[in-house]
C-alpha positions in Angstrom: -12.4 27.0 -25.2 -13.9 24.0 -23.3 -16.8 24.3 -20.9 -15.8 24.9 -17.3 -17.1 21.5 -16.1 -15.0 19.8 -18.8 -11.9 21.8 -17.7 -12.7 20.7 -14.1 -12.8 17.0 -14.9 -9.8 17.1 -17.2 -7.5 18.9 -14.8 -8.4 16.8 -11.7 -7.8 13.6 -13.6 -4.9 14.5 -15.9 -3.5 17.4 -13.8 -3.8 16.3 -10.2 -4.2 12.6 -10.6 -1.3 11.9 -12.8 1.0 14.2 -10.8 0.2 12.4 -7.6 0.8 9.0 -9.2 4.0 10.3 -10.8 5.3 11.4 -7.5 4.6 8.0 -5.9 6.2 6.1 -8.8 9.3 8.2 -8.9 9.8 7.8 -5.2 8.9 4.1 -5.0 10.6 2.7 -8.1 14.1 3.4 -6.9 13.4 1.6 -3.7 11.8 -1.4 -5.6 14.9 -2.0 -7.7 17.6 -0.4 -5.5 18.3 2.3 -8.1 19.4 5.9 -7.8 16.7 8.5 -7.4 15.9 10.7 -10.4 18.0 13.8 -10.5 17.0 17.2 -9.4 17.4 18.4 -13.0 14.9 15.7 -14.2 12.3 16.8 -11.6 12.8 20.4 -12.6 12.2 19.6 -16.3 9.3 17.3 -15.4 7.7 20.0 -13.2 8.0 22.6 -16.0 6.4 20.2 -18.5 3.5 19.5 -16.1 3.0 23.3 -15.5 3.2 23.9 -19.3 0.4 21.4 -19.7 -1.8 23.2 -17.2 -1.2 26.5 -18.8 -1.9 25.1 -22.3 -5.3 23.8 -21.0 -6.1 27.1 -19.3 -5.4 29.1 -22.5 -6.8 26.4 -24.8 -9.3 28.9 -26.3 -6.4 30.9 -27.7 -4.1 28.1 -28.8 -4.3 25.7 -31.7 -5.8 22.3 -30.4 -2.8 20.4 -31.7 -0.4 22.6 -29.7 -2.5 22.1 -26.6 -2.5 18.3 -27.1 1.3 18.1 -27.7 2.1 20.1 -24.6 -0.5 18.4 -22.3 0.3 14.9 -23.5 4.1 15.3 -22.9 4.1 14.7 -19.1 3.2 11.1 -18.7 5.6 9.7 -21.4 8.5 11.4 -19.5 7.4 9.9 -16.2 6.8 6.4 -17.7 10.1 6.5 -19.6 12.0 7.3 -16.4 10.3 4.7 -14.3 10.6 2.1 -17.1 14.4 2.7 -17.2 14.5 2.0 -13.5 12.3 -1.1 -13.4 13.8 -2.8 -16.4 17.0 -3.4 -14.4 15.0 -5.9 -12.3 11.7 -6.3 -14.1 8.8 -7.8 -12.2 5.4 -8.3 -13.9 3.4 -6.7 -11.2 5.5 -3.5 -11.3 5.6 -3.4 -15.1 1.8 -3.7 -15.1 1.6 -0.4 -13.3 3.2 1.3 -16.3 0.6 -0.4 -18.6 -2.2 1.0 -16.5 -0.7 4.5 -16.5 -0.5 4.1 -20.3 -4.2 3.7 -20.3 -4.5 7.0 -18.5 -2.5 8.6 -21.2 -4.6 7.0 -23.9 -7.7 8.5 -22.1 -6.2 11.9 -22.3 -5.3 11.3 -26.0 -9.0 10.5 -26.6 -10.0 13.8 -25.0 -7.6 15.8 -27.2 -8.7 14.0 -30.4 -12.2 15.1 -29.6 -11.1 18.7 -29.0 -9.4 18.6 -32.4 -12.7 17.6 -34.0 -11.4 14.2 -35.1 -13.5 11.9 -32.8 -16.3 12.1 -30.2 -14.4 10.5 -27.4 -14.0 13.2 -24.7 -16.5 11.6 -22.3 -15.3 8.1 -22.7 -11.7 9.2 -22.5 -12.1 10.9 -19.2 -14.1 8.0 -17.8 -11.6 5.4 -19.0 -8.8 7.4 -17.5 -10.5 7.7 -14.1 -11.2 4.0 -14.1 -7.5 3.4 -14.8 -6.6 5.6 -11.8 -9.0 3.6 -9.7 -7.2 0.4 -10.8 -3.9 2.0 -9.6 -5.6 2.7 -6.3 -6.6 -1.0 -6.2 -3.1 -2.1 -7.0 -1.0 0.2 -4.9 -3.6 0.7 -2.1 -4.1 -3.0 -2.1 -0.4 -3.5 -1.5 0.4 -0.9 1.1 -2.8 -0.9 3.2 -2.5 -4.5 4.6 1.3 -4.2 4.7 1.4 -1.0 6.7 -1.4 -2.3 9.0 0.5 -5.6 9.6 3.8 -3.7 10.3 2.0 -1.5 12.8 0.4 -4.5 14.6 3.8 -6.3 14.8 5.4 -3.1 16.2 2.8 -3.3 19.0 3.4 -7.0 19.6 0.1 -8.1 17.9 1.3 -11.1 16.0 -2.0 -12.9 15.9 -4.6 -12.4 13.1 -2.4 -10.3 10.9 -4.0 -8.9 7.7 -4.2 -11.4 4.9 -4.0 -10.5 1.2 -4.9 -13.5 -1.0 -3.2 -13.1 -4.3 -5.8 -14.9 -6.5 -8.5 -12.5 -5.2 -6.2 -9.5 -5.8 -5.4 -10.6 -9.3 -9.1 -11.1 -10.1 -10.0 -7.6 -8.9 -7.1 -5.9 -10.7 -8.0 -7.8 -14.0 -11.7 -6.8 -13.7 -10.7 -3.1 -13.1 -8.3 -3.1 -16.1 -10.9 -4.6 -18.3 -13.4 -2.0 -17.1 -11.1 0.8 -18.1 -10.3 -0.8 -21.5 -13.9 -1.6 -22.4 -14.9 1.9 -21.3 -12.6 3.3 -24.0 -14.1 1.0 -26.7 -17.5 1.4 -28.5 -19.2 -1.3 -26.5 -22.5 -1.3 -24.6 -22.3 0.5 -21.3 -23.3 -2.7 -19.5 -19.9 -4.2 -20.3 -17.6 -1.8 -18.4 -20.4 -1.4 -15.9 -20.5 -5.1 -15.0 -16.7 -5.2 -14.8 -16.6 -2.1 -12.6 -19.1 -3.6 -10.2 -17.1 -6.9 -10.1 -13.9 -5.0 -9.4 -15.6 -3.0 -6.6 -17.1 -6.1 -5.0 -13.8 -7.9 -5.1 -12.0 -4.9 -3.6 -14.5 -4.9 -0.7 -14.0 -8.6 -0.2 -10.2 -8.1 -0.1 -10.7 -5.4 2.6 -12.5 -7.7 5.1 -9.4 -9.6 6.4 -7.2 -6.4 6.7 -8.1 -5.7 10.3 -9.7 -2.3 9.6 -11.3 -2.0 13.1 -7.8 -2.4 14.7 -6.6 0.7 12.8 -9.3 3.1 14.3 -6.7 4.3 16.9 -4.3 5.3 14.2 -5.6 7.8 11.7 -2.5 7.4 9.4 -3.8 3.8 8.9 -7.6 4.1 8.9 -7.5 6.7 6.2 -5.9 4.1 3.9 -8.6 1.6 4.7 -11.4 4.2 4.3 -10.0 5.5 1.0 -9.7 2.0 -0.4 -13.3 1.3 0.6 -14.6 4.5 -1.1 -12.7 3.6 -4.2 -14.5 0.2 -4.2 -17.9 1.8 -3.6 -17.2 4.3 -6.3 -16.5 1.5 -8.8 -19.8 -0.2 -7.8 -21.8 3.1 -8.0 -20.3 3.9 -11.4 -21.0 0.4 -12.7 -24.6 0.5 -11.4 -25.1 3.7 -13.2 -24.0 2.1 -16.5 -26.9 -0.3 -15.9 -29.3 2.6 -15.4 -29.3 2.5 -11.6 -28.3 5.7 -9.9 -26.4 8.7 -11.1 -23.3 8.3 -13.2 -21.9 11.6 -12.1 -22.5 10.7 -8.4 -20.5 7.5 -8.9 -17.7 9.3 -10.7 -17.2 11.8 -7.9 -17.3 9.2 -5.2 -14.6 7.4 -7.1 -12.6 10.6 -7.8 -12.9 12.4 -4.5 -13.2 9.4 -2.1 -11.0 6.9 -3.8 -8.3 8.8 -5.8 -8.4 11.9 -3.6 -8.5 10.1 -0.4 -5.8 7.6 -1.2 -3.4 10.2 -2.6 -3.7 12.4 0.4 -3.2 9.4 2.7 -0.1 8.2 0.9 1.4 11.6 0.3 1.1 12.6 3.9 2.5 9.3 5.1 5.4 9.4 2.7 6.3 13.0 3.6 6.3 12.2 7.3 8.2 8.9 6.9 10.9 10.2 4.6 11.5 13.1 6.9 12.6 10.7 9.6 9.7 11.6 11.9 7.5 9.1 13.8 4.6 7.9 11.6 2.0 9.9 13.5 -0.3 12.3 11.5 -0.5 15.8 13.0 -3.9 16.8 14.3 -4.7 19.1 11.4 -3.9 16.3 8.9 -6.2 14.0 10.8 -8.9 16.6 10.4 -8.1 16.6 6.7 -8.4 12.8 6.6 -11.9 13.1 8.1 -13.1 15.9 5.9 -12.3 14.4 2.6 -14.8 11.5 2.8 -17.4 14.0 3.8 -16.6 16.0 0.7 -17.0 12.8 -1.4 -20.3 12.0 0.2 -21.6 15.5 -0.2 -20.7 15.5 -3.9 -22.3 12.1 -4.3 -25.5 13.4 -2.7 -25.4 16.5 -4.9 -25.9 14.4 -8.1 -27.9 11.6 -6.5 -30.6 14.1 -5.2 -31.0 17.1 -7.5 -32.6 19.3 -4.8 -29.3 19.1 -2.9 -27.2 19.9 -5.9 -26.0 23.4 -5.2 -25.4 23.0 -1.4 -23.7 19.7 -2.0 -21.4 21.0 -4.7 -20.4 24.1 -2.6 -19.9 22.0 0.5 -17.8 19.4 -1.4 -15.7 22.0 -3.2 -15.2 24.0 0.0 -14.1 20.9 2.0 -11.7 19.9 -0.8 -10.0 23.3 -0.5 -9.9 23.0 3.3 -8.4 19.5 3.1 -5.4 20.6 1.0 -5.0 23.8 2.9 -4.7 21.9 6.2 -2.4 19.3 4.5 -0.1 21.9 3.2 0.0 24.1 6.3 0.6 21.1 8.7 3.3 19.5 6.6 5.1 22.6 5.4 7.8 22.2 8.0 8.2 18.6 6.9 8.6 19.5 3.2 11.1 22.2 3.9 12.7 21.4 7.2 15.7 19.3 8.0 15.4 15.5 8.3 15.1 14.4 11.9 16.0 11.1 13.6 13.3 9.2 15.5 13.5 5.7 16.9 10.1 4.8 15.4 10.5 6.5 12.1 10.2 4.9 8.7 7.8 4.8 5.8 7.1 1.1 6.1 6.3 1.0 9.8 
């Protein structure tokens, strides 16, 4: 069986991370191409495959490594195949690119399993490459929805001046740098190569954030959490890249990226989508706002735990505890939204 810290890393990247992105893509893709939603039967099968993967990893010490690999690797191909079948009807390069980035995540998981089968020594690089690929998805999707949702909210309040700007050349450069960072991380290259590219991707992401009117969003938690998560994703890329150059802790950078960037953006988007699709006004409940505020603290606590060894145990316990509190608050507050009837509200809508 794998060591607990390896199980932890694998499951939060390939268990939680891929499930969150799958939920987004299977919800968004039909809207992008005006296609029918995936059937309930498909979601039932997909959920069973995902759960089987989690069980296979949990009992990996009692199962043949090949069986664990086959079961765990089955989830993403099902997701990508379904989304591809939707997008191919009206293919657009920027949307098809998302599938390519998710394929990088799957390749990272394959590298992990090849290591567990004793065929390679690629577990560490596979997990890191996959996390970088998830960070690229945050850059792509967060970079699309954050300025768009902010601009829509400003227009709703009659603020037509100085709307958020999102220059496409800068966006393309940042996405390209992030993809290259993930790809080169998976290759037997000097650490400085993916490190330099990760720093470049993070710096460009911060530059993109500057004209998005972040200060204007401070009154609306459902917006500022998008901005903050995008910024933490960028800072995580920079911290991880710097560590590849020998500056700072790699583990600290990885957790800033994973908790602050991936964790923060997924909670922000999942809560917004749940509220918006239910027909309610796009206002986060108070307990969800608390969750928005606690997740960055969890990210910083975990960063500090690895950056300053004397703070390791308090930092890890604080971060883990806050992560649990965040998802408990999120689930409890939005439970009526998940299971209750759709309501009609004049200011409802996921794009407002």
